[in-house]
Residue, then its C-alpha position, 0 to 999 in steps of 0.5 A: m316609463a314617465t308620465a307627467s302629473s297633474s302639476g306638469t312635472p315628470s314622474e314615474h308610473k307606479s303600480v300597486l296590487f293588492v292581494c287577500l285570500g278570496n279579493i272579496c273583502r279587505s283586497p278590494m276594499a284596499e283597491a277602492i280606497f288607494a285608487d280613490t285617494v289618488k284620483k282625489n290627488g290628481l294621480s290617477d295618470e301615474w298610478t295602476v291599482d288592482s287586487a287579487a286573490l290567492i285561491d281561486y273559490h271567488v274568482g268572477m265573483q263581485p266584493d261581499k256586500r259588506a265591503i260595498r256597503t262600507l266603501n259606500k259609507f265612505g262616500i265610494s260609490d262607483y266602484k266596480h270589480k270581479a275578484r281575480q287570482v293572482t298571478a306570478e306575472d303579477f310580480r313583473i308587472f307591479d312594483y309593490i303587492m301589498g298581502m293583508d296579514e301573515n298567511n297571505m304574506k307566507d303564500l306571495r312569498e313562494i308565488e314570487k319564488l315562482a315569479g324568477d325575476g319578478k321586481a315587485v316590493v312585497e309587503m303587509f299592507g298594514v305596517y303602513d297603519t302605525d296606529g294598529e296592527a301589521e295583520v289586516s284581519d280577515p272579516y269575511y266571517e262577521s256576522d255583524i256588519g259593525a265589527f266588519e266597519r270597525r275592522n277595515v274602517w282604517f282603510c278610509 
């Protein structure tokens, strides 16, 4: 379905789902920052942005407080989120599904098989960071907020 961009030219609506293990650190940060970038560029009508978990352990929970503090530090203070688990249906709904590390990608490929006729392009999110590693490592077990920020600051 085509929508009009802020410039008035037609464009195709796109959608992206960011996925990590628990959907409380990496994928919500990617979602929040991507959505903020889309908004700042006047493209909100052209993108659907979401995030999800591979496991159900944190379903219904808000993002890790360190993720929220990091987002706030970079000027994103209006982000609202509750963790959810990725489904086979997501592969039929979203244009792009981005995993954060090799383990995420392995699990996403298994779910993709179950989805059958899914349309999503499934990639590791970090491949777009030309200056760093393709994997966005899981900061959940970091006790030092500085280490958490360093691992995630490249999103911003």
